[in-house]
BALOSE-351460 format. One record per residue (C-alpha): residue in three letters; x, y, z; residue number from 1. Coordinates in steps of 0.2 Angstrom, whole numbers. Last residue first. Layout:
<recs>
REC_balo_x_y_z_voza
REC_ALA_X_Y_Z_NUM
...
</recs>
This chain:
<recs>
REC_balo_x_y_z_voza
REC_ARG_-40_-117_109_337
REC_LYS_-35_-98_109_336
REC_ARG_-25_-102_126_335
REC_ARG_-13_-113_117_334
REC_THR_-8_-99_105_333
REC_GLN_-4_-87_118_332
REC_SER_7_-101_126_331
REC_PRO_17_-102_110_330
REC_GLN_20_-83_111_329
REC_GLU_14_-72_97_328
REC_GLY_17_-63_81_327
REC_PHE_15_-79_71_326
REC_ALA_32_-82_62_325
REC_GLN_43_-71_73_324
REC_ARG_36_-77_89_323
REC_TYR_38_-95_84_322
REC_GLU_56_-91_80_321
REC_LEU_60_-83_97_320
REC_ALA_50_-96_107_319
REC_PHE_60_-110_97_318
REC_HIS_78_-101_100_317
REC_GLY_74_-100_118_316
REC_ARG_67_-117_120_315
REC_ASN_81_-127_110_314
REC_VAL_76_-143_105_313
REC_PHE_65_-138_91_312
REC_GLY_63_-154_79_311
REC_TRP_45_-156_77_310
REC_HIS_43_-168_92_309
REC_ARG_54_-156_103_308
REC_ALA_41_-142_99_307
REC_VAL_26_-153_104_306
REC_ALA_34_-159_120_305
REC_GLU_39_-141_125_304
REC_ILE_21_-135_123_303
REC_SER_15_-149_134_302
REC_ARG_6_-164_125_301
REC_SER_-13_-166_129_300
REC_SER_-19_-162_111_299
REC_GLU_-39_-164_110_298
REC_PRO_-40_-145_109_297
REC_ASP_-30_-143_94_296
REC_LEU_-23_-125_92_295
REC_LEU_-6_-130_100_294
REC_GLU_-6_-145_88_293
REC_ALA_-8_-133_72_292
REC_ARG_5_-121_79_291
REC_VAL_18_-135_80_290
REC_ARG_13_-141_63_289
REC_ASN_15_-122_57_288
REC_LEU_32_-121_65_287
REC_ARG_37_-137_56_286
REC_ALA_32_-130_39_285
REC_LEU_41_-113_42_284
REC_LYS_56_-123_46_283
REC_LEU_55_-134_32_282
REC_TYR_53_-118_20_281
REC_ASP_68_-110_28_280
REC_HIS_78_-125_25_279
REC_PRO_72_-127_7_278
REC_SER_78_-108_4_277
REC_ILE_65_-95_0_276
REC_ARG_60_-85_-17_275
REC_LYS_49_-100_-21_274
REC_HIS_53_-103_-39_273
REC_ARG_72_-97_-40_272
REC_ARG_76_-100_-21_271
REC_PHE_67_-116_-21_270
REC_GLY_74_-123_-37_269
REC_GLU_92_-117_-32_268
REC_GLN_92_-126_-16_267
REC_LEU_84_-142_-23_266
REC_SER_97_-142_-38_265
REC_ARG_110_-140_-25_264
REC_LEU_104_-155_-14_263
REC_GLY_103_-167_-30_262
REC_ILE_86_-173_-37_261
REC_GLY_76_-189_-34_260
REC_VAL_61_-181_-25_259
REC_ALA_63_-192_-9_258
REC_GLU_81_-190_-8_257
REC_ALA_81_-171_-10_256
REC_VAL_67_-170_4_255
REC_ASP_78_-180_16_254
REC_GLN_93_-170_12_253
REC_VAL_84_-155_17_252
REC_THR_80_-162_33_251
REC_LEU_63_-168_39_250
REC_PRO_55_-166_56_249
REC_GLY_42_-176_64_248
REC_SER_27_-188_57_247
REC_ASN_16_-177_48_246
REC_HIS_24_-175_30_245
REC_GLY_11_-169_18_244
REC_ASP_17_-151_16_243
REC_ILE_35_-157_15_242
REC_PHE_31_-171_1_241
REC_ALA_19_-158_-8_240
REC_ILE_33_-144_-8_239
REC_ALA_46_-156_-15_238
REC_ARG_34_-163_-29_237
REC_ARG_31_-145_-34_236
REC_ILE_50_-142_-33_235
REC_GLN_52_-158_-44_234
REC_TRP_39_-153_-56_233
REC_PRO_47_-138_-60_232
REC_ALA_39_-121_-53_231
REC_PRO_27_-112_-64_230
REC_ALA_33_-96_-71_229
REC_ALA_31_-81_-59_228
REC_ALA_16_-71_-59_227
REC_LYS_20_-52_-62_226
REC_GLN_20_-43_-45_225
REC_GLU_7_-30_-40_224
REC_PHE_-4_-44_-30_223
REC_TRP_11_-49_-20_222
REC_SER_15_-31_-16_221
REC_SER_-1_-31_-6_220
REC_TYR_5_-44_7_219
REC_ARG_9_-31_21_218
REC_HIS_-8_-23_20_217
REC_PRO_-17_-10_8_216
REC_VAL_-34_-13_2_215
REC_GLY_-41_-20_-13_214
REC_ARG_-32_-35_-18_213
REC_LEU_-35_-41_-1_212
REC_VAL_-53_-40_-2_211
REC_LEU_-53_-48_-20_210
REC_MET_-43_-63_-15_209
REC_ILE_-53_-66_1_208
REC_LEU_-70_-65_-10_207
REC_ALA_-62_-77_-23_206
REC_ASP_-57_-90_-9_205
REC_ARG_-74_-91_-1_204
REC_LEU_-83_-93_-18_203
REC_MET_-70_-106_-22_202
REC_ARG_-73_-115_-5_201
REC_ALA_-91_-116_-7_200
REC_ALA_-91_-122_-24_199
REC_HIS_-79_-136_-17_198
REC_PRO_-90_-138_-2_197
REC_ALA_-107_-141_-12_196
REC_SER_-120_-146_0_195
REC_ALA_-121_-129_9_194
REC_LEU_-121_-121_-9_193
REC_PRO_-136_-130_-15_192
REC_ALA_-151_-120_-6_191
REC_ASP_-161_-130_4_190
REC_GLY_-163_-117_18_189
REC_ARG_-152_-102_15_188
REC_LEU_-134_-105_11_187
REC_GLY_-134_-100_-8_186
REC_VAL_-143_-85_-3_185
REC_ALA_-131_-78_10_184
REC_MET_-117_-83_-1_183
REC_ALA_-123_-74_-15_182
REC_ALA_-127_-59_-5_181
REC_MET_-109_-59_0_180
REC_ILE_-103_-61_-17_179
REC_SER_-113_-46_-23_178
REC_THR_-107_-35_-9_177
REC_LEU_-90_-39_-12_176
REC_THR_-93_-35_-31_175
REC_ALA_-102_-19_-26_174
REC_GLY_-87_-14_-16_173
REC_VAL_-75_-17_-30_172
REC_ALA_-84_-7_-42_171
REC_THR_-88_7_-31_170
REC_GLY_-105_9_-22_169
REC_ALA_-101_-2_-8_168
REC_ASP_-88_11_-2_167
REC_PHE_-74_3_8_166
REC_THR_-65_5_25_165
REC_ALA_-49_-1_31_164
REC_ALA_-40_-11_43_163
REC_VAL_-27_-25_36_162
REC_ASP_-12_-30_46_161
REC_LEU_-12_-49_43_160
REC_ARG_2_-56_54_159
REC_GLU_17_-64_46_158
REC_THR_18_-81_40_157
REC_ALA_12_-81_22_156
REC_PRO_24_-95_13_155
REC_ARG_25_-92_-5_154
REC_GLU_16_-102_-20_153
REC_PHE_6_-86_-24_152
REC_ALA_-11_-93_-25_151
REC_ALA_-10_-108_-13_150
REC_GLN_1_-98_-1_149
REC_LEU_-13_-84_-1_148
REC_THR_-26_-96_2_147
REC_ARG_-16_-105_17_146
REC_ALA_-13_-88_24_145
REC_VAL_-32_-84_24_144
REC_GLU_-35_-100_33_143
REC_GLU_-22_-97_46_142
REC_ALA_-30_-79_48_141
REC_HIS_-47_-86_54_140
REC_LEU_-61_-82_42_139
REC_THR_-76_-69_45_138
REC_PHE_-89_-63_34_137
REC_THR_-101_-50_41_136
REC_SER_-118_-43_36_135
REC_HIS_-125_-28_45_134
REC_ILE_-140_-21_54_133
REC_SER_-139_-7_66_132
REC_GLY_-154_1_74_131
REC_GLU_-145_9_88_130
REC_ALA_-126_11_84_129
REC_TYR_-114_-3_84_128
REC_GLU_-97_-1_95_127
REC_GLY_-82_-9_94_126
REC_SER_-66_-11_106_125
REC_GLU_-47_-14_106_124
REC_ALA_-45_-18_87_123
REC_LEU_-30_-26_80_122
REC_ALA_-37_-44_83_121
REC_THR_-52_-38_74_120
REC_ASN_-42_-41_57_119
REC_LEU_-52_-27_47_118
REC_ILE_-61_-24_31_117
REC_LEU_-75_-12_34_116
REC_GLY_-91_-8_24_115
REC_GLN_-101_6_18_114
REC_GLY_-119_9_10_113
REC_PRO_-126_12_27_112
REC_VAL_-112_19_39_111
REC_ALA_-94_13_42_110
REC_ALA_-82_19_54_109
REC_LEU_-64_15_57_108
REC_THR_-56_25_72_107
REC_GLU_-38_28_74_106
REC_ARG_-25_29_88_105
REC_GLY_-24_10_90_104
REC_VAL_-38_2_80_103
REC_SER_-55_8_87_102
REC_TYR_-69_0_78_101
REC_LEU_-86_8_71_100
REC_THR_-102_2_66_99
REC_GLY_-118_11_59_98
REC_GLY_-136_10_58_97
REC_ALA_-143_2_43_96
REC_THR_-136_-8_29_95
REC_VAL_-117_-11_35_94
REC_LEU_-106_-23_26_93
REC_ARG_-93_-31_36_92
REC_LEU_-78_-40_31_91
REC_THR_-67_-49_45_90
REC_LEU_-50_-57_41_89
REC_ASN_-44_-66_57_88
REC_ASP_-30_-65_71_87
REC_HIS_-39_-70_87_86
REC_SER_-35_-59_102_85
REC_VAL_-40_-65_120_84
REC_GLY_-55_-55_124_83
REC_ARG_-60_-40_112_82
REC_ARG_-73_-27_118_81
REC_LEU_-90_-25_111_80
REC_ARG_-103_-12_113_79
REC_MET_-121_-13_107_78
REC_GLY_-136_-6_97_77
REC_GLY_-153_-6_104_76
REC_PRO_-161_-13_88_75
REC_TYR_-145_-24_85_74
REC_ALA_-148_-33_68_73
REC_ALA_-135_-47_62_72
REC_GLN_-132_-58_46_71
REC_VAL_-118_-68_50_70
REC_LEU_-107_-78_38_69
REC_ASN_-94_-88_45_68
REC_ALA_-78_-96_36_67
REC_SER_-71_-114_38_66
REC_ALA_-79_-118_20_65
REC_LEU_-94_-108_23_64
REC_GLY_-103_-108_40_63
REC_HIS_-119_-100_42_62
REC_GLY_-126_-88_56_61
REC_THR_-143_-78_56_60
REC_LEU_-144_-66_71_59
REC_ARG_-157_-56_80_58
REC_ALA_-150_-47_95_57
REC_GLU_-159_-36_108_56
REC_PHE_-152_-25_122_55
REC_THR_-159_-11_133_54
REC_ASP_-157_-13_151_53
REC_PRO_-143_-1_152_52
REC_ARG_-139_7_136_51
REC_LEU_-126_1_122_50
REC_PRO_-128_-15_130_49
REC_GLU_-111_-25_132_48
REC_LEU_-103_-40_124_47
REC_VAL_-85_-48_127_46
REC_LEU_-79_-58_113_45
REC_ASP_-66_-72_112_44
REC_ARG_-67_-80_95_43
REC_ARG_-72_-97_89_42
REC_LEU_-85_-88_78_41
REC_LEU_-100_-99_81_40
REC_ASP_-97_-103_99_39
REC_VAL_-92_-86_103_38
REC_LEU_-107_-79_95_37
REC_TRP_-119_-89_104_36
REC_ALA_-111_-87_121_35
REC_GLN_-110_-67_118_34
REC_THR_-129_-68_113_33
REC_GLU_-133_-77_129_32
REC_GLY_-123_-64_139_31
REC_VAL_-132_-51_132_30
REC_ASP_-149_-57_135_29
REC_ARG_-164_-49_125_28
REC_SER_-161_-64_112_27
REC_VAL_-167_-69_94_26
REC_PHE_-156_-84_86_25
REC_ASP_-158_-91_69_24
REC_ALA_-167_-76_62_23
REC_GLY_-182_-78_50_22
REC_SER_-177_-72_33_21
REC_GLY_-179_-55_25_20
REC_GLY_-160_-50_22_19
REC_PRO_-157_-46_40_18
REC_ALA_-169_-53_52_17
REC_PRO_-189_-54_51_16
REC_GLY_-197_-64_64_15
REC_ALA_-193_-78_76_14
REC_LYS_-201_-92_66_13
REC_ARG_-185_-101_60_12
REC_ALA_-180_-101_79_11
REC_GLU_-196_-110_84_10
REC_SER_-189_-128_81_9
REC_PRO_-171_-124_88_8
REC_THR_-180_-116_104_7
REC_PRO_-182_-98_103_6
REC_THR_-172_-85_114_5
REC_LEU_-183_-70_120_4
REC_ARG_-175_-68_137_3
REC_LYS_-182_-56_149_2
REC_MET_-169_-46_159_1
</recs>
């Protein structure tokens, strides 16, 4: 199978890619393309030609505030299967050909002028038709959860169960399309978005919130509720203290003393303004610290050692609470790094 992969200096001369720019990556080698996408997306994928001995990929990838924007053309089509599942938010806009994913007993399909919004961890397989051209925005679920938590001041720990199609001709679809186009233009060449991280993050978060506002998922009710009054400064300070603590487990009493209010006031403030007890908020924070280290490729501590560091001394209880929070076992999380 002949390879057409350019060197870095040749990549930008590789010919037309989606959106009219030169492709960063051009190849007729499916394994090479798979490695390029896995490295960019940090996601386990298995690619297959749609027809034997007929494969070509023309890809342009950009990083945007922990998200990825990929413009792709597959003249001969492609099939893909999921490896180890990685929860994410994926938004795909189809401009030629077509794309489909098998999600349980359902098939999500999009043709030109349509798009998909999907956590690809829910899909067993996907297929791109011959001549497919599409743009894809992908962000890991942990970043989506942080965006939701910042917007609603509530912990978002359950799996993102989103799988839907949209029409680019609707008001919401046209807005999503415009934001993705602005991202692509702003990241091209010497355009300023790549060197403006705060602007990039705001644009990314606007896209996330519009996507989640427009399709059904387990957090949809959050978007329908009237915004609560801002929490008192003592509760905001308590949250900042918990979120910024990196040296082991805290107790509710530790937090109350650090903020300078009574234990009962802290408990009532959390229940009224956060809809959660301070104890449960602390536990979720500790579980998130465990997850962050399990995903860290530089961490050499065992799962048990990490759990103990954050105050989880009972292995059975820890495994159950971790699975309830993240939908997977700690060992499954560690294999993702």
